[in-house]
C-alpha positions in Angstrom: 73.9 95.8 38.1 73.4 92.3 39.2 71.1 92.0 42.2 73.0 89.0 43.8 76.2 91.0 44.8 74.1 93.9 46.1 72.0 91.4 48.2 75.2 89.9 49.6 76.6 93.3 50.6 73.4 94.4 52.2 73.1 91.1 54.0 76.6 91.4 55.4 76.0 94.9 56.5 72.8 94.0 58.3 74.5 91.0 60.0 77.4 93.3 61.0 74.9 95.9 62.4 73.0 93.1 64.4 76.3 91.7 65.9 77.5 95.2 66.8 74.2 95.9 68.5 74.3 92.7 70.5 77.9 93.4 71.6 77.0 97.0 72.5 74.0 95.8 74.5 76.1 93.2 76.4 78.9 95.7 77.2 76.6 98.5 78.3 74.5 96.1 80.4 77.6 94.9 82.2 79.0 98.4 82.7 75.8 100.0 83.9 74.7 97.2 86.2 78.2 96.4 87.5 78.7 93.3 89.6 75.7 91.0 90.0 74.2 91.2 93.5 74.5 87.4 93.9 78.3 87.7 93.8 78.1 90.0 96.9 76.6 87.3 99.1 78.7 85.4 101.7 77.2 82.1 100.5 78.5 82.8 97.0 82.0 83.7 98.2 82.2 80.5 100.3 81.1 78.3 97.4 83.6 80.1 95.1 86.4 79.5 97.6 85.5 75.8 98.1 85.5 75.2 94.3 88.8 77.0 93.9 90.4 75.1 96.8 89.1 71.8 95.5 90.4 72.6 92.0 93.8 73.7 93.3 94.1 70.6 95.5 93.2 68.3 92.6 95.7 70.0 90.2 98.6 69.8 92.6 97.6 66.4 93.8 97.8 67.6 97.4 97.9 64.9 100.1 95.3 65.1 102.9 98.1 66.4 105.2 98.9 69.2 102.7 95.3 70.0 102.4 94.9 70.4 106.1 98.0 72.7 106.2 96.8 74.8 103.2 93.2 75.2 104.2 93.9 78.1 106.7 95.5 80.1 103.9 92.3 79.7 101.8 90.2 80.7 104.8 92.4 83.8 105.2 91.8 84.6 101.5 88.1 84.5 102.0 88.3 86.7 105.1 90.5 89.2 103.2 88.2 89.1 100.2 85.2 89.9 102.4 87.1 92.7 104.2 88.2 94.3 101.0 84.6 94.1 99.6 83.2 95.8 102.8 85.9 98.5 102.8 85.5 99.4 99.2 81.7 99.5 99.5 82.0 101.8 102.4 84.4 104.1 100.5 82.0 104.3 97.6 79.2 105.1 99.9 81.3 107.9 101.6 82.3 109.3 98.2 78.6 109.6 97.2 77.7 111.2 100.5 80.5 113.8 100.1 79.4 114.5 96.5 75.8 114.9 97.6 76.6 117.4 100.3 78.9 119.3 98.0 76.2 119.8 95.3 73.4 120.2 97.9 75.0 123.4 99.1 74.9 125.0 95.6 71.2 124.2 94.8 68.0 126.2 95.2 65.2 124.7 97.3 63.4 123.6 94.1 66.5 121.9 92.7 67.1 120.2 96.1 63.6 118.7 95.9 64.3 117.4 92.3 67.6 115.9 93.4 65.9 114.3 96.4 63.3 112.7 94.2 65.9 111.6 91.7 67.9 109.9 94.4 64.8 108.2 95.7 64.0 106.8 92.2 67.6 105.6 91.9 67.5 103.8 95.2 64.2 102.2 94.3 65.5 101.1 90.9 68.6 99.6 92.5 66.6 97.8 95.1 64.3 96.4 92.4 67.2 95.2 90.2 69.1 93.5 93.0 68.7 91.6 96.2 70.0 94.5 98.3 67.4 96.5 100.3 66.9 100.2 99.5 68.5 102.7 102.0 
């Protein structure tokens, strides 16, 4: 058999494997790490809103009078966005606390110590990977 077609097939398979690995890494990294910590900051949200507002005003060619009338709606959007973020973060925290209490009741003292250490490690890792302080 000619070596050239075999080399092409092997090269294509290797390239496909490499691209699949890169895509898998990108997807798993996004899924396991969730939303970047910098997007949770108030400064980021304000910058995002200013950019969106400027872009919208430019696209609709809003007059200065229209801009003044529309700005409160954008301010309300920012306020709503921040409230939703706080509320959902609190709900997630509450769900984890309920889960922790539910399983804690079923564990032996030795298992409780292992879970406590595991949770401490998770908190430390989370703090090291983001700008949020460990609880």
